[in-house]
KERO-829122 format. One record per residue (C-alpha): residue in three letters; residue number from 1; chain; x, y, z. Coordinates in Angstrom, 2 decimals, always signed. Layout:
<pts>
[pt "ALA" NUM "A" [X Y Z]] ...
</pts>
This chain:
<pts>
[pt "UNK" 1 "A" [-8.38 +39.45 -47.53]] [pt "UNK" 2 "A" [-7.28 +39.18 -43.88]] [pt "UNK" 3 "A" [-4.68 +37.30 -42.74]] [pt "UNK" 4 "A" [-5.77 +34.13 -40.84]] [pt "UNK" 5 "A" [-4.01 +32.33 -38.31]] [pt "UNK" 6 "A" [-4.81 +28.04 -37.72]] [pt "UNK" 7 "A" [-4.33 +27.77 -33.91]] [pt "UNK" 8 "A" [-7.51 +28.17 -32.36]] [pt "UNK" 9 "A" [-9.65 +27.27 -35.49]] [pt "UNK" 10 "A" [-7.57 +23.77 -35.84]] [pt "UNK" 11 "A" [-8.39 +22.88 -32.02]] [pt "UNK" 12 "A" [-12.14 +24.22 -32.38]] [pt "UNK" 13 "A" [-12.54 +21.73 -35.57]] [pt "UNK" 14 "A" [-11.44 +19.07 -33.50]] [pt "UNK" 15 "A" [-13.65 +19.55 -30.37]] [pt "UNK" 16 "A" [-17.07 +21.65 -32.04]] [pt "UNK" 17 "A" [-19.37 +20.66 -29.30]] [pt "UNK" 18 "A" [-17.79 +23.08 -26.50]] [pt "UNK" 19 "A" [-17.93 +26.01 -29.63]] [pt "UNK" 20 "A" [-19.79 +28.68 -28.28]] [pt "UNK" 21 "A" [-22.16 +30.73 -30.85]] [pt "UNK" 22 "A" [-19.35 +33.10 -31.37]] [pt "UNK" 23 "A" [-16.53 +31.18 -31.92]] [pt "UNK" 24 "A" [-18.82 +29.03 -34.11]] [pt "UNK" 25 "A" [-19.79 +31.99 -36.16]] [pt "UNK" 26 "A" [-15.86 +33.14 -36.30]] [pt "UNK" 27 "A" [-14.68 +29.30 -37.52]] [pt "UNK" 28 "A" [-17.25 +29.61 -39.79]] [pt "UNK" 29 "A" [-15.96 +32.62 -41.32]] [pt "UNK" 30 "A" [-12.31 +31.32 -41.43]] [pt "UNK" 31 "A" [-13.53 +27.94 -42.88]] [pt "UNK" 32 "A" [-14.51 +29.73 -45.87]] [pt "UNK" 33 "A" [-11.56 +31.49 -46.59]] [pt "UNK" 34 "A" [-8.81 +29.49 -45.61]] [pt "UNK" 35 "A" [-8.47 +25.94 -47.81]] [pt "UNK" 36 "A" [-5.95 +24.65 -45.18]] [pt "UNK" 37 "A" [-8.50 +24.14 -42.69]] [pt "UNK" 38 "A" [-11.10 +23.34 -44.83]] [pt "UNK" 39 "A" [-9.14 +20.76 -46.13]] [pt "UNK" 40 "A" [-8.50 +19.30 -42.17]] [pt "UNK" 41 "A" [-12.26 +19.43 -41.19]] [pt "UNK" 42 "A" [-12.77 +17.61 -44.63]] [pt "UNK" 43 "A" [-10.83 +14.94 -44.02]] [pt "UNK" 44 "A" [-11.68 +14.90 -40.10]] [pt "UNK" 45 "A" [-15.57 +14.28 -41.26]] [pt "UNK" 46 "A" [-14.35 +11.44 -44.10]] [pt "UNK" 47 "A" [-12.11 +9.48 -41.42]] [pt "UNK" 48 "A" [-15.05 +9.56 -38.55]] [pt "UNK" 49 "A" [-17.54 +8.70 -41.27]] [pt "UNK" 50 "A" [-15.29 +5.93 -42.16]] [pt "UNK" 51 "A" [-14.87 +4.67 -38.62]] [pt "UNK" 52 "A" [-18.95 +4.78 -38.13]] [pt "UNK" 53 "A" [-18.94 +2.41 -40.75]] [pt "UNK" 54 "A" [-16.95 -0.12 -39.76]] [pt "UNK" 55 "A" [-18.37 -3.01 -38.09]] [pt "UNK" 56 "A" [-17.63 -4.40 -34.98]] [pt "UNK" 57 "A" [-15.32 -8.18 -35.30]] [pt "UNK" 58 "A" [-16.42 -10.33 -32.51]] [pt "UNK" 59 "A" [-13.83 -12.87 -31.10]] [pt "UNK" 60 "A" [-13.61 -16.80 -31.56]] [pt "UNK" 61 "A" [-15.35 -18.80 -29.65]] [pt "UNK" 62 "A" [-14.15 -20.02 -26.60]] [pt "UNK" 63 "A" [-12.03 -16.89 -26.76]] [pt "UNK" 64 "A" [-13.15 -16.07 -22.83]] [pt "UNK" 65 "A" [-12.06 -19.22 -21.58]] [pt "UNK" 66 "A" [-8.62 -19.00 -23.68]] [pt "UNK" 67 "A" [-8.14 -15.79 -22.55]] [pt "UNK" 68 "A" [-8.67 -16.98 -18.52]] [pt "UNK" 69 "A" [-6.51 -19.56 -18.61]] [pt "UNK" 70 "A" [-4.16 -17.96 -20.34]] [pt "UNK" 71 "A" [-4.43 -15.15 -17.41]] [pt "UNK" 72 "A" [-4.34 -17.63 -14.65]] [pt "UNK" 73 "A" [-1.19 -19.43 -15.91]] [pt "UNK" 74 "A" [+0.89 -15.70 -15.47]] [pt "UNK" 75 "A" [-0.24 -15.35 -12.50]] [pt "UNK" 76 "A" [+0.97 -18.33 -11.33]] [pt "UNK" 77 "A" [+4.36 -18.08 -13.64]] [pt "UNK" 78 "A" [+4.46 -14.67 -11.97]] [pt "UNK" 79 "A" [+3.50 -16.41 -8.44]] [pt "UNK" 80 "A" [+6.36 -18.77 -8.99]] [pt "UNK" 81 "A" [+8.64 -15.91 -10.19]] [pt "UNK" 82 "A" [+8.28 -14.35 -6.93]] [pt "UNK" 83 "A" [+8.78 -16.85 -5.10]] [pt "UNK" 84 "A" [+12.00 -18.34 -6.06]] [pt "UNK" 85 "A" [+13.53 -14.38 -6.26]] [pt "UNK" 86 "A" [+12.24 -14.14 -2.49]] [pt "UNK" 87 "A" [+13.74 -17.76 -1.55]] [pt "UNK" 88 "A" [+17.08 -16.68 -3.59]] [pt "UNK" 89 "A" [+17.44 -13.09 -1.85]] [pt "UNK" 90 "A" [+16.59 -14.93 +1.78]] [pt "UNK" 91 "A" [+18.90 -17.59 +0.70]] [pt "UNK" 92 "A" [+21.76 -15.30 -0.06]] [pt "UNK" 93 "A" [+21.39 -13.12 +3.14]] [pt "UNK" 94 "A" [+21.58 -15.81 +5.52]] [pt "UNK" 95 "A" [+24.69 -16.90 +3.43]] [pt "UNK" 96 "A" [+25.98 -13.63 +4.11]] [pt "UNK" 97 "A" [+25.24 -13.62 +7.46]] [pt "UNK" 98 "A" [+26.23 -17.13 +8.34]] [pt "UNK" 99 "A" [+30.16 -15.95 +6.75]] [pt "UNK" 100 "A" [+29.64 -12.12 +8.92]] [pt "UNK" 101 "A" [+28.79 -14.19 +11.88]] [pt "UNK" 102 "A" [+32.05 -17.24 +11.19]] [pt "UNK" 103 "A" [+34.75 -14.43 +10.87]] [pt "UNK" 104 "A" [+33.26 -12.86 +13.70]] [pt "UNK" 105 "A" [+33.70 -15.84 +15.76]] [pt "UNK" 106 "A" [+37.65 -16.33 +14.22]] [pt "UNK" 107 "A" [+38.98 -14.76 +17.58]] [pt "UNK" 108 "A" [+36.36 -16.50 +19.81]] [pt "UNK" 109 "A" [+37.31 -19.73 +18.41]] [pt "UNK" 110 "A" [+41.44 -19.16 +19.09]] [pt "UNK" 111 "A" [+40.92 -17.94 +22.89]] [pt "UNK" 112 "A" [+37.41 -17.96 +24.48]] [pt "UNK" 113 "A" [+38.98 -16.91 +27.93]] [pt "UNK" 114 "A" [+38.61 -13.59 +27.96]] [pt "UNK" 115 "A" [+35.17 -13.72 +25.94]] [pt "UNK" 116 "A" [+34.00 -16.15 +28.44]] [pt "UNK" 117 "A" [+34.86 -14.14 +31.66]] [pt "UNK" 118 "A" [+33.10 -11.17 +29.76]] [pt "UNK" 119 "A" [+30.17 -12.96 +29.57]] [pt "UNK" 120 "A" [+30.00 -13.98 +33.13]] [pt "UNK" 121 "A" [+30.70 -10.45 +34.35]] [pt "UNK" 122 "A" [+27.57 -9.51 +32.02]] [pt "UNK" 123 "A" [+25.76 -11.73 +33.37]] [pt "UNK" 124 "A" [+26.26 -10.41 +37.32]] [pt "UNK" 125 "A" [+25.33 -6.96 +36.18]] [pt "UNK" 126 "A" [+21.83 -8.25 +34.71]] [pt "UNK" 127 "A" [+21.29 -10.10 +37.82]] [pt "UNK" 128 "A" [+22.14 -7.29 +39.98]] [pt "UNK" 129 "A" [+20.44 -4.46 +38.24]] [pt "UNK" 130 "A" [+17.43 -7.07 +38.38]] [pt "UNK" 131 "A" [+17.71 -7.78 +41.83]] [pt "UNK" 132 "A" [+17.94 -3.84 +42.36]] [pt "UNK" 133 "A" [+14.72 -2.86 +40.36]] [pt "UNK" 134 "A" [+12.72 -5.43 +41.96]] [pt "UNK" 135 "A" [+14.02 -3.90 +45.23]] [pt "UNK" 136 "A" [+12.55 -0.21 +44.18]] [pt "UNK" 137 "A" [+9.42 -1.46 +42.52]] [pt "UNK" 138 "A" [+8.66 -3.55 +46.01]] [pt "UNK" 139 "A" [+9.54 -0.55 +48.01]] [pt "UNK" 140 "A" [+6.80 +1.62 +46.13]] [pt "UNK" 141 "A" [+4.54 -0.73 +45.88]] [pt "UNK" 142 "A" [+4.89 -0.41 +49.83]] [pt "UNK" 143 "A" [+4.80 +3.15 +49.90]] [pt "UNK" 144 "A" [+2.24 +3.35 +47.86]] [pt "UNK" 145 "A" [-0.06 +0.66 +50.00]] [pt "UNK" 146 "A" [+0.59 +2.82 +52.87]] [pt "UNK" 147 "A" [-0.70 +6.01 +51.83]] [pt "UNK" 148 "A" [-3.75 +5.21 +49.34]] [pt "UNK" 149 "A" [-6.52 +4.10 +52.05]] [pt "UNK" 150 "A" [-8.52 +0.81 +51.38]] [pt "UNK" 151 "A" [-11.67 +2.52 +50.34]] [pt "UNK" 152 "A" [-9.82 +3.86 +47.07]] [pt "UNK" 153 "A" [-8.60 +0.90 +46.46]] [pt "UNK" 154 "A" [-11.84 -0.91 +45.81]] [pt "UNK" 155 "A" [-13.43 +2.43 +44.39]] [pt "UNK" 156 "A" [-10.12 +1.92 +41.60]] [pt "UNK" 157 "A" [-10.95 -2.12 +41.42]] [pt "UNK" 158 "A" [-14.85 -0.82 +40.94]] [pt "UNK" 159 "A" [-14.21 +1.03 +38.39]] [pt "UNK" 160 "A" [-11.46 -0.94 +36.47]] [pt "UNK" 161 "A" [-13.86 -3.47 +36.45]] [pt "UNK" 162 "A" [-16.61 -1.37 +34.75]] [pt "UNK" 163 "A" [-14.26 -0.62 +32.32]] [pt "UNK" 164 "A" [-13.71 -3.76 +31.81]] [pt "UNK" 165 "A" [-16.78 -5.47 +31.02]] [pt "UNK" 166 "A" [-17.38 -2.27 +28.71]] [pt "UNK" 167 "A" [-14.91 -3.42 +26.74]] [pt "UNK" 168 "A" [-15.96 -6.86 +26.54]] [pt "UNK" 169 "A" [-19.28 -5.47 +25.62]] [pt "UNK" 170 "A" [-17.83 -3.82 +22.88]] [pt "UNK" 171 "A" [-15.48 -6.09 +21.59]] [pt "UNK" 172 "A" [-18.27 -8.86 +21.59]] [pt "UNK" 173 "A" [-20.61 -6.20 +19.63]] [pt "UNK" 174 "A" [-17.72 -5.87 +16.82]] [pt "UNK" 175 "A" [-16.68 -9.46 +16.30]] [pt "UNK" 176 "A" [-20.47 -10.77 +16.38]] [pt "UNK" 177 "A" [-22.41 -8.32 +14.54]] [pt "UNK" 178 "A" [-26.40 -8.58 +14.53]] [pt "UNK" 179 "A" [-27.17 -11.14 +11.65]] [pt "UNK" 180 "A" [-30.37 -10.19 +9.82]] [pt "UNK" 181 "A" [-33.03 -12.82 +9.27]] [pt "UNK" 182 "A" [-33.96 -12.99 +5.64]] 
</pts>
């Protein structure tokens, strides 16, 4: 008698539908000579027949309503829990930020004069930068207006107007799609 290994045969017993004819024949031959695999197959068949013989239990009346009510209650509880957690984290973060800002403001409150001077200096720099930027932009616009002829400006205005109207039409079609009449 030949010595058999159980590895592929146990898997084949579990899924007989996917076997080729040669594999099915080899499985039948193995089952004739191997009591362990034969017992495994018989146990599997008995279990399948017992499972098929069992009747389905139906739920108690009102199960769906109770389940939906419980689900709605759980969702509400989870939403409240998330809301409270978000509120706690936000409040804690704001408190820490206020504490850090308070600690940073201690030197300013002792002697605000240097900080007021630094603030005035920064404001002066910002105003000077804005004035310089306005002068640069004005000179660039003046140069472009002198170089580009008026007919080119008219053409640019026409092309821009065409694209604006095209965009508005597409936007209207997107916002108000055609309705199907029934």
